[in-house]
MARROBA-251801 format. One record per residue: residue in one letter; y, x, z of N, C-alpha, C, CB in turn. Coordinates in steps of 0.05 Angstrom, whole numbers, padded with zeros to 5 digits, always signed. Each point is the difference from the previous one (the first is absolute). Last residue first. Glycine has a CB too. Layout:
<recs>
AYXZYXZYXZYXZ;...
</recs>
This chain:
<recs>
D+00423-00120+00968+00004+00018+00033+00036+00007+00006-00058+00033-00007;E-00008-00118-00045+00026+00023-00008+00002+00018+00031+00037-00038-00039;A-00127-00015+00001+00025-00011+00013+00026+00030+00005-00039-00047+00029;K-00033+00011-00111+00005+00016+00012+00024-00011+00020-00021+00032-00037;A-00017-00081-00036+00004-00008+00021+00003+00021+00029-00022-00037-00030;G+00046+00066-00084-00028-00023+00023+00016-00012+00017-00044+00030+00008;G+00082+00039-00062-00008+00016+00024-00027-00026+00008+00058+00032+00019;R+00025-00063-00080-00014+00031-00010-00017+00005+00034+00049+00028-00046;I-00045-00136+00024+00019+00019+00007-00008+00033-00004+00013-00040+00032;T-00066-00041-00040+00016+00006-00025+00016+00017+00011-00001-00040-00026;Y-00047+00003+00093-00011+00011-00013+00011+00005-00032-00031-00015+00038;I+00071-00049+00021-00006+00034+00020-00013+00018-00019-00013-00019+00050;L+00011-00070-00080+00025+00010-00008+00001+00031+00016+00024-00055-00007;A-00085-00014+00028-00004+00021-00025+00023+00012-00008-00033-00025-00018;F+00052-00037+00082-00019+00018+00012-00011+00025-00032-00020-00050+00048;S+00067-00031-00056+00015+00025+00007-00008+00021+00013+00027-00025+00000;F-00086-00049-00032+00024+00012-00016+00019+00027-00003-00003-00042+00008;V-00040-00013+00055-00024+00022-00009+00019+00008-00024-00055-00022+00016;G+00108-00041+00027-00010+00027+00015-00024+00020-00006+00018-00027+00030;A+00001-00054-00081+00020+00007-00003+00001+00030+00015+00016-00050-00008;I-00080-00025+00021-00001+00022-00022+00018+00008-00011-00029-00012-00006;G+00044-00031+00088-00027+00008+00001-00008+00028-00028-00011-00060+00022;A+00079-00011-00032+00017+00020+00021-00034+00026+00002+00048-00049+00042;I-00067-00039-00085+00016+00020-00010+00010+00022+00015+00010-00033-00025;T-00057-00026+00073-00016+00011-00015+00017+00020-00028-00035-00046+00020;C+00079-00017+00047-00016+00026+00015-00013+00015-00017-00007-00022+00038;T+00047-00050-00079+00018+00014+00004-00007+00033+00015+00023-00052+00000;I-00083-00025-00017+00011+00010-00022+00015+00027+00001-00001-00046-00011;D-00018-00011+00097-00027+00017-00012+00016+00010-00028-00052-00033+00021;Q+00114-00015+00012-00008+00016+00019-00018+00023-00008+00006-00040+00027;L+00025-00052-00059+00010+00013-00015-00010+00034+00008+00037-00044-00007;S-00048-00042+00057-00024+00005-00021+00009+00015-00015-00019-00037-00001;A+00091+00019+00064-00018+00010+00007-00034+00007-00019+00035-00023+00041;A+00037-00033-00070+00013+00023+00002-00022+00022+00018+00051-00029-00004;W-00064-00063-00007-00003+00011-00018+00005+00029-00010+00001-00042+00001;V+00016-00005+00082-00022-00002-00001-00009+00019-00033+00004-00050+00039;V+00072+00031-00008-00003+00014+00013-00028+00009-00010+00035-00017+00034;L+00003-00059-00068+00005+00034-00007+00000+00013+00014+00019-00002-00025;D-00046-00084+00056-00017+00005-00028+00014+00033-00016-00006-00066-00010;S+00039+00023+00093-00012+00023+00003-00025+00011-00026+00013-00015+00055;N+00092-00020-00029-00014-00010-00022-00030+00016+00011+00044-00007-00045;G+00047+00009+00086-00022-00020+00006-00026-00004-00013+00036-00017+00011;L+00052+00072-00029+00007-00028-00006-00031-00012+00009+00043+00007-00045;M-00030+00084+00069+00026-00012+00000+00005-00036-00010+00010+00056-00010;I-00089-00006+00010+00003+00005+00023+00028-00020-00003-00029+00053+00013;G+00003-00025-00088-00019-00022+00007+00014-00005+00025-00047+00011-00022;L+00084+00059-00021+00005-00031-00002-00011-00019+00006+00012+00012-00023;I-00040+00073+00047+00024-00005+00007+00010-00020-00006+00003+00035+00001;Q-00085-00008-00044-00005-00009+00035+00040-00006+00009-00062+00046+00018;A+00056-00015-00104-00006-00030-00001-00004-00005+00015-00011-00007-00025;G+00045+00098+00018+00017-00028+00003-00009-00022-00001+00028+00018-00015;T-00097+00052+00022+00024+00002+00036+00017-00018-00015+00006+00058+00029;I-00062-00048-00101-00016-00008+00028+00020-00005+00025-00041+00030-00015;I+00077+00015-00073-00007-00033+00004-00014-00009+00024-00003-00001-00047;T+00017+00088+00042+00024-00016-00001-00006-00021+00006+00019+00020-00027;G-00096+00024+00009+00013+00000+00023+00023-00009+00007-00022+00026+00000;L-00002-00007-00087-00024-00025+00015+00010+00002+00032-00053+00009-00033;L+00096+00057-00008+00008-00031-00017-00015-00019+00010+00009+00017-00042;L-00034+00068+00065+00025-00002+00006+00009-00041-00010+00007+00069-00011;F-00078-00025-00027-00011-00015+00026+00030-00001+00019-00061+00021+00000;I+00063+00003-00098-00011-00021+00004-00006-00008+00029-00013+00008-00044;G+00048+00079+00027+00014-00024-00014+00001-00032+00003-00009+00034-00024;L-00057+00039+00033+00018+00003+00026+00022-00016+00001-00011+00043+00003;L-00047-00027-00085-00014-00021+00031+00018-00004+00027-00050+00022-00011;I+00076+00033-00070-00005-00034-00004-00017-00014+00032-00011+00008-00067;R+00033+00088+00071+00031-00010-00010-00013-00026-00005+00032+00042-00025;F-00102+00011+00018+00008-00006+00031+00023-00014+00002-00020+00038+00015;V-00013-00019-00096-00011-00023+00008+00001-00005+00025-00024+00002-00032;T+00074+00067-00007+00009-00021-00015-00019-00023+00016+00014+00027-00051;L-00039+00057+00078+00024-00006+00014+00013-00027-00017+00007+00055+00017;L-00085-00015-00054-00002-00006+00037+00020-00017+00013-00016+00044+00006;G+00022-00004-00096-00014-00023-00003-00009-00009+00032-00015+00014-00053;A+00051+00072+00042+00027-00016-00009-00023-00037-00005+00043+00058-00038;R-00090+00015+00068+00021+00002+00022+00012-00021-00007+00005+00046+00010;L-00066-00019-00077-00009-00009+00021+00024-00005+00016-00044+00020-00005;R+00074+00029-00054-00006-00025-00010-00009-00021+00013-00004+00022-00029;P+00017+00078+00050+00025-00019+00020-00007-00027-00026+00055+00046+00027;R-00129+00010-00023+00007-00010+00026+00029-00018-00006-00025+00045+00027;T-00045-00044-00107+00013+00022+00023+00012-00019+00023+00017+00041-00038;I-00093-00065-00031+00020-00015+00017+00015+00026+00016-00031-00051+00006;P-00022+00071-00109+00002-00012+00030+00015-00016+00009-00012+00029+00006;R-00006-00042-00106+00010+00022+00015+00005-00012+00037+00027+00022-00054;S-00105-00034-00026+00015-00021+00016+00016+00031+00011-00037-00057+00015;T-00017+00066-00111-00002+00001+00035+00027-00007+00012-00035+00038+00000;T+00038-00019-00089-00030-00021+00002-00007-00012+00027-00022+00031-00034;A+00078+00047+00002+00005-00019-00001-00003-00029+00004+00006+00034-00012;E-00055+00058+00013+00032-00009+00024+00015-00034-00001+00020+00058-00013;S-00072-00020-00056-00024-00013+00034+00022-00002+00017-00051+00029+00004;M+00080+00000-00088-00012-00026-00001-00014-00009+00029-00008+00011-00053;T+00042+00082+00039+00018-00021-00001-00009-00031+00007+00020+00033-00035;A-00078+00041+00025+00001-00008+00027+00029-00016+00004-00032+00043+00016;K+00005-00033-00104-00031-00017+00012+00012+00004+00034-00054+00019-00043;R+00113+00030-00017-00002-00020+00000-00021-00019+00004+00029+00019-00018;S-00037+00071+00036+00020-00009+00011+00012-00039-00017+00010+00069+00011;M-00084-00017-00040-00012-00002+00024+00033-00007+00016-00053+00040-00007;N+00048-00027-00082-00012-00022-00002-00005-00001+00035-00023+00004-00058;A+00069+00067+00023+00025-00027-00004-00028-00019+00014+00044+00007-00059;D-00083+00077+00053+00028-00007+00026+00014-00025-00008+00015+00050+00010;T-00118-00048-00048+00022+00016+00000+00016+00001+00023-00001-00007-00043;M-00105-00002+00039+00023-00014+00001+00033+00014+00004-00041-00032+00018;
</recs>
């Protein structure tokens, strides 16, 4: 095989393989997902608190109960956001090593 054929074959094989996920790309993806989840659970927490305050002020127990029904999904989203924030530690240079 000539050198030209070998280099062309190497170029073709590099083009067909998928690019590995680099640390900055992984960090950017994790940070984006974390920010979205953080916004959602903060918004839901605000809705829960506002609805419960409004329900108490109006004496509407149905509104308070409805707001309480949102707590499970809000806590789940907060937990998932926590997992993503934990994963972000490992994308920093040096991993999760303690700083001296």
